[in-house]
N, C-alpha and C positions, 0 to 999 in steps of 0.2 A: 505493499501500498503506497502513495506516497506520504512522504511525514508531514508536509503541509494540511495533508485533508483528513492525517488522523491528528493532527495538532487540532484542526479548528473539528473534528468532528468530539473529540475529548471534553475542548472548551465548552460545547455544544450540553454537552453530557454534565457537565458541572452545575452550567448556568440555568439548565432547565428543573436538578435535584434542587439546586437550589432556592430556588423559588418556591418550590412544589414543599420544599421541606419549613419554609419560613413563612406561607402563606397560602394557610390551610383553609378551606371554605366551606367549614361544619356549620351545613346550616342548621336553625331551630326550627324552624318552617323553611323550606325553600320555596324560592320562587315561583311565587305562579305567570304560567304560558298560556292565557289568556293573551287573545289577541288587544293590540294597543287603541284606542276610540278613532276612529277617522276620520275626524277631522280635529280644526282648532276650537281651545274649548272659547275665542273669543264672540263663538254664534249665540254664545248665551248670554253677553254684555250687557248692560245696555247701549241701546242707537238714538244717535238723537239728528234733527234732521228740519232744514228750512223749505216752503215750499220756491218752487223757480223765481217765483216774482218776489221773494223775498233775499234774496240769497245772493250775494256778493265775499270775497276775498275777508276783506273788513267782517262782515258781519257774522261767517260763519264762523270765526275765528273769537267774533265775541260770546257767541252763541257757546261757545264751548266753553269759552274760559267762565262768563257767567255759571253756566252751571258748579264749575270748578270752587270757582268761588263759594258757593252757597253748599259745600260739599257734597257735591250730587258728582257719583263715579259715573265716570263716561268710557265708551268703549271702544264709540265709532263714529263718528261722521261721516251722512249720505248726502254727496253733492250733487242738488235735483238738477233737471236737465234745462238745458239753455245756460249749461257751464260752456260749452265749443262753441266753433264760429258759425259749426254748420253743423245739423242732424243729419248722419254720424259720421266727421271725421278726426275727433279724437285730435282736435287742436283747440289749446283752451281760448277760451278767448278773456285776452290782456286787459283790459276794460270793465272788464266784471275781475278778472283775475288775474294783474298786473304780477305776483313773481309764483304760481303756483307752486315751483318747486320750493320756495321757501315756506309755503304753506305747510305742502304735504311735512316737509320733514320738523317743519312747527309743530303739529299734531302728534307725529312718531315721538317726538321729545316729550311729549302730556302721555306716554304711551295713551294716542287714542290711533284706531284707523280708518284707516280714507278708501270713500268706492265710491265710484264713478254712478249716474246715473246713465242707462244706455239703451238702443236697441238695436236691432238689426236692418235699419232702415238706414237710403239714404236718400233725402230730398233729393230736389229737380238743385235749388239753390242753392243745396251746400258745393265747397270745392276744388271734393270732391267728384261730386258726381259723372259727369261728363267724360272722366276717364273710365271708368265702371261701367258706363255707358257703350263705351268705343269697344271696350272688351269684350262686350258679352260678360257680366262676372253676375246679372242679378237674373231673376228667377223673372222664364215667358218675357224674353228678350227686352227687360224692361217698361214692362208693362209700370204703370204706378197704381195705384190707389190714394183716396185721403185720406189721415187721421189727421191727432189733435194737432197735433205739430207741425202740419202742411201737406203737403206730398210727395209723396216717394217710391219708390223704390226698392225688392225685394234683396239682399245679397243673398247669392248661391252656394253653400256651401257645398253641394258638391261638384263647383267646378275648383281644380285641385289650385289654379292659376288665379286664381280669384279668390281663396282664400288664406292662400298667400298675402299675398298684396291688403287681406284684410290686418291679416297678421300681423304685416310691417307697419299699419298704421295701428293697433293695439298698443304694436310697442311704444310706441312713442312715450306715453302714463305707464303702460306698468316697467318699464326702466325708471319713473321716476320714484316708485316705487308704493305705488296705491298696493292696496287689500283687496280687492277685490269690485264688483261692478251689482251696480241696483237693473236688472233687466228685466223692463217695462213688458208691457200684456201689447204689443204690437201682430203676434205670430196668426192672431185669430183672424187676421183682415185679407189673410193671404187666400181663405176662401170667397173672395168676392172674383177668384179669377176660375172661379172654376173650374176646369180641368189645372192644376198645378205644373207649370215645366217645368225640370229645373235642365243640365247638365246632365244628371247621370240619367233622364226619363222622367216620366209620371212619378210624383208623390203622392201625399198626403198629407194636409195642416197638422197630425201627429207628428211623422217623421221630419215636418218642418221642423216645428218647434222643438223635437228631444237634440236636431242636430243645432237648433240657434241658441239653447240654455247649454248644452256641455261644453259648446265652443268654449262659450266666457268662464267656463267654471273649469274645466279641465285643463286650454290653453292657458289659461290665466297661471297652471301650477303649476307646470313648468318653466318658470319664471320664479314667483313665489309659494312653495308648498304647502301655506299657507292664507293662501288665499280663499274668496267664499263667495257666494252671491246670494244677492237677496232677489228672489224672482216666486210667485205666485204660484204654489199649492194648485188651489180649487178655487177658485173662486162665481161670482154668480152675476145671474142677469135678470131681475125678477123676480126673487125668488121661485123660480122656476126651472130655470137650464144653471145646473153646476158644471162647471166648466173644467175637466183638470187641465195646468198651462205647461208646467214642466213635469221631464222627466221624474223620478221619482229620486233619480240618485246623486241629484244636484243639492236638496230642499234641505238644508239645514238650518238656513238660519232665512227660510221665507216669511209672505207674509200674504194677508188674505186680500189685498185686494183694496178697494176705496170707499166708504163708507161718513153716511151725514154724524153729525155730529151731535148726536142724538138715543136715548135710552133704545129707540126701535132700530136706529145704527151699531149700536154693539150688539144690540141682538143676530145681526145679521152679517156682524164679522160672527160669530158665534157659532152661526149658522155656516158660516163658511168652514171654519175648523172643525167642524164634526165634520164636515162633510170629510174633508182635508185627512181629517183622523182616518175618518169609514174609506177609504181609500189607500193609507198608509204610509202616506207622505213620514216622513220624519220629523221636523221642525219649524215653527213656524209659529210668528204671532199677530197680533194688528197693528192699525195705527192707533195709537193711543189720542182718545178724545172721538175717535174722526178722524179722515183726508177732509172731507171735501167741506164748503161755505168759509166765509171771511169775520163769522161771528166768531165771539169771544163762548164759548163752553161754561154749562153750568158749573160750578167747585161742584156739585155731586159727579153731575156724568166725567167733571176728571177725574175725582179718586178713582172711583166706583173701575174705570176703564182701566187707568193708571196698574192697580188692586188684579183686576187680569191678567194684564200686561207680565208683573211680578211672579206669578203664574204662571206662565205660557212659558216655552222653549225660547221664544226673542221675546225682549219689551223693547217695543220701538217708537218714538215719540215723535212727531214732527208732520205735516200738512200746512192746510190753509190756514188763516188764525190765529187766534194765539194760541202756544201750548204752553209757555214758558210757567213750570206751576207760582212761582214768589210773582206772576202777573196775580194771579186769581186773588186776591186779600193784605188785605194790608199790618195783617200782623205775623204774616209768619208761618201760619198756620196750615197754611196747605205743600207750602212747600218742606216744609218737618214729613208731615206726612207722606208723602209725596216720595222726600230721601230714605223714609225706615222703609218703603216697598222696594228701594230702589236695594240698596243694601239687603235684604232680605233676595233680592232675587242671585245678586254676588254670591250670594251664603249659597243659592242650592247650583251652582256651577259644577261641582263635583258629582251632585244628582243627578241633577241635568246630563250634562259628557258623555257621561254613563249608560245612563238612561238612553240618550240619542243613541251611541253604537249599539247598543240590543237591541231595541227597536228595530233599526236598520236591518242588522242581519238578521231577523226573526220575521221579518214581514208587520211592522207594529208598527205604529205611531209615538210617540213619548207620551202623547194623550189620550185616553180612552172616553170616550161620554157612553154614559152610565143606560142613555136613549138606544134604545133598538135605531139602524138606519130606519130616516125615511125620509119624502120628501114634504111633508109638511112645512106650514113653518112655526112650528108648536111644535120641536118634540114634545116628549114624556118627560124630562126631564132637561135644567141646564147643567145637571152636575159632571165632572167629567174626573177622573184618576188620570195624575199626573206619573209617568213610572203606574209602578205599582202599590206604591204604599203613602199615596198621601192625594187627597180629596180635595175635592175643589170645589166650592159653592158658589155661583158668579149671582151677584144680588145684581139684576139686570131691569130694573125698576130705583123710581126716587125712594130709595125707603131704608128703613133702618133696620128692617126681621124679616122677615125669612123662612119661611120651611124647607131644612133640612133633612132628606131620608138618608140611612146610614144603611150602607150594605151590609149584609150576614156576612158571616162569616170570619168576623172577629170584630172586636170594638175600633174605635174614632177618640180621637186625643184631640183636641185642642189644639193648635199650632201655638194660640197666643196664653193661653190661662193652663192649659194640660191638664182639662174639665175633660173626662172622661164620658163616651154617650156610647151605649150598646149598641151590638150589630142588628140590622133589619129593626128596627124603629127610627117614628119620625120626630120630631121636637120642632117647634114653635121658635125663634131663636134669634135675639138684638144686639145688630152688631156696630154702635157709630160708626161712624166717617173714618175716623181713625182706626179701624178692625174688620178685619176679615175673615166669613166663615171659612175655616183652610183647614183640616184634622188630616193628623199621623196614622198610621192605621197601626193596630198595639202587635207587638210583639217584631217588628218594623226593627232594620238598620236602614240610614241616614247619615250619610256624612257630608260634611256640613261647610264650608270658609270661611269660618263669622272673621274677624275683622273690626269692628266697631262696638263700640257700648251699649248703642239701642239695643242690640239683640237681644231675644228671650232663648239665647241657646250661649250666651257665655258674652265677654268682651276684650277690651283691644289686647288683651294678654295670650285671647286663643289663637292672633293673629300667627305665630310662628309655628303650626301645627293644624292639619284637620282634625275635623271634632269630629267624631263618628257615637251620630246620637240614638242607642239602644233605650225606643219604648215598649217596655219588657210589659212583655207577658201580663194581661190581667186577669180577675182570679175569678170570669163571669162561667168559665171551661173551665168546670170545676171534674170533669168527667179525664183531662189533659193532664196527665204529670210531664210529659218528656215536652219541652219545646226547643227547636232549632231555626237555624237561620241566616245564611249569607247573601252576601251585597261584593261582591267584581268592583272594584272602582278603580277605573281605567281613564290615563292618560294619550294626550299625542304625540305620536311618535316614542313613547317612553313603556317603561315595563307598567303593569297590573302588579292590583296587593288586592288579595283575596280575603276578606277579613270575615266571620265567623261566629256565632255561639250555639252552644248550646246547653240547655237549661233546664233543671230537674226541681221542681214544684216540690218534690215529697223530699230529698234532701237539703235543698233550700242552696243549688252549689248552680253556680253563671261557669260557665269556664266561656272564654274568649281565643277566639288564635287568630294571629295575621300574619301572611308569608313575607318573608323579607322585603324588604322598600326602604331605601336610605328615609324620608317624609318622616316626619314627629305622628306620633296620633297623642287627642283626648278623647276618652273615652267617655262619654256620657251615659248616667242610666238613670231614667225616669220608673215609676208610673205612680198611681195615687194611697197605692199601702207599705211600700217599698220600706224595706229595715236596715237598719247599719249594719254593713257586714264583721265577723268575727274576726275575719282575716281575707288577706290575699295575698298572692304566694304565683312565685312564678316559678317556669315550667319544671325547678331544680330544686322546687320546694321552700327559697327564699322567701320573705315577708316585703311585698313594697312598706317599706316606712309612711304610718300616717302622722296627714297632718291636722292639730288638731278645729275644730274651726273652734274651739270656744276659744279658744285665745284667740287676742290682742291683735288688728289690723288682719285677723289674715283672711285671702281671697288667691281668686285664681295666681293674680300675679306671686302671690308667694309658688303655687302650687308649680308654675313657670319658672320660675327662679330654684325649686328645688330640683327639676328636672323628671325628678323616678318618686315616686308616691302620690298618695290619696287624701281626697278631702270628702268630709261628710257634712254638706249642709243639712241641720234641718226643714221642717217647714215654716219657721219666721224667718227662712232666708228670704224668700219671696223666689224671685225666678232662678234663686239657686241653688233650690232645695232640690236635695238628690246626691249622686256619688257622681265626682269629677279623679278620672285619674289619670296623669301619667305612664307609661310603663319605659320612657327611655330609650335607650339604641331600641331598635330594631329591623337595623340590617342584616341582620342575618334572622328577623322575624319572630316571633314571642306570640307564649302562650300563658296566661295566667289564671288561675282559678281564685271565683270570689267563693268564700265561704259565710254563710250565712242568714243572705236574701229569699 
C-alpha cells in the first residue's frame, strides 16, 4: 500500500474514532422523524394594508409604524393595486413609490414581510402590452376583456417563451426582496372567450386558474423559498354560486374575497370560509370589518370581526374606509382589545402551523364547520373547530349574548376564564366586547408562543420557551381511567417535535414525553380540580426542584431564572393558578412524571 494513502487512512480512523467517543448521542427520547411544516409561519402573522386609493410609500410606512407604535404586531404589509406603472408590468410607479427598494428594506428591518397585488392580465395601455401582443404571448391571440381596472389580455402560461418573458418582468421586484403576492381574482374572466385557446391548445377556466396561481407561488419560491401568495380559496356570487378560485396546494394564507362592512358581510365571509373548508382548502381568513365601502365601521362590528380573524388561519386587516383600530374611539379601548386579539393570534402560531400542515397532508382544512355542507345562506351552526382542539363560536350579530352548543365526546374549557362546560350540551352565554366565545377541548395539548403580559396563558417571561398547554382531562367521564394524547409540533424546514402525555386517573400519575429538540419548553397543566403534585421526577427518578409560590415575589420570571423546576399557584393566583414546569435542556429528549394529580 502507498505510504501516504496508509497514513491518510490511519488519520481518518483516529478522527472518526475520536469524534464517536467524545460526543456520543445517547438520547432520552430520540428526535421525531415527522415531516416539517410545509410553509413558513408568517402565513399566520397579522397582515395589514391600505386600499389603492389611500396607498403610497409614505402612507404604507406610516400605517405599519403606527401599528407598531400602538404595540400591535405586524407581520406583513400588502401593497394594493396601482403600485405599478401599468397593469401588470412590475415596474414601480415612482410618483407613488419613489424609493421602492428603500421601502422594502425598511419593512424588512422591522421584520415585516412585503407582498404586491397582481393579476395575470396585461392591460392594453400598459407599457409592456404591445411586445406581448406582437409575440403572441396572450390567450386567444390577444383577445381582450373589460375588468375593474381597464381592458387587457391574459398571459398564456403554456407558451414557454411567453412565460420566460413574464418571469423576467417578475424578477425585477422579486430581486428587490419581496416576499410574495396578492393574486386577485381575474381568472374567471377567461370564460368570456367561450372557447379558451392557448399555445398548447384548448384549456378550461380551471386549467388557467391553476396555472396562474401556481406560477406566482412556485416560481417566486425558486428565488425566495419562504414566499407565499394571498389568493382566494372559495368566493361567492349572490350567495348562490360558490366558486373555487385557487388550486389547493397554494392556499396557506388565503382570503375569501370582498364583503360589505356589516354583520351581514361578516356572515358572507363565514359562509365563504365554510365552503372553503368543505373543499379542503388549508388556511385562509377574511378582510377584517369588510373590504367594501368608504364608511366607518361600527366599533362592535370591527372588534367582532377582528376576534374572528384572530381565531382564523390568517388575520388580515385592510380595505376601503377606516381600518385602523386606534381611530374607533378616543379612549384607546378599541385599540387595546384589538391588540389583545392580535397577541392571541401570535400565540397560536405554533398550533396553526402544525394544524395547517396536518390539514394539508390529510386533505382537510384548518377549520372544520360544525354544520354539514349546505348551500343555504343560514347554516345550521356558525361554530367551527380550529384544528381539533379549539371550538370557536363567532358572534355574528351586534350582541353580547350567544347560544353555544358544545360538541359531544369531551368537555370544553373557556379560553379566558377556564370555566368548564359539558360536551353534548348548550349554554346561553354573555361575552362583552373584550371577550370572545372560544373553548379548548378537555384533554388536549395546545402549543403556544406566549410573549406578552396581557396573555391569559403566561406573561413576558414565557417568551424564551414554547408553552405547552395541557387542558387536563375533567372528571365527568368517570368510567375512563387512562387518558393520553399526542401533538407533533412542526416547524418550516426544521426538525419536528412530538409532545405526548399519559394520565392514569386512578394512580394520579401524569407522564409527559418530549422528543429531542433544541427548543425550551414550558409546561402548563390546568383543570378545575387540579391538585398540587406530591413530586415531579425526571426519567432517572431525580426530583425537579419546587419553587414555593407562597414565597414573596415568586413569579414565572423566577421559574425562568431557575431554568428548571416547577411552581404550583393556587386558585387565588388568578390566571396563573395551576402547575407550571420548566424541564431544562431537552436537546436529548425529556420524560417527566408528575405524581399526585
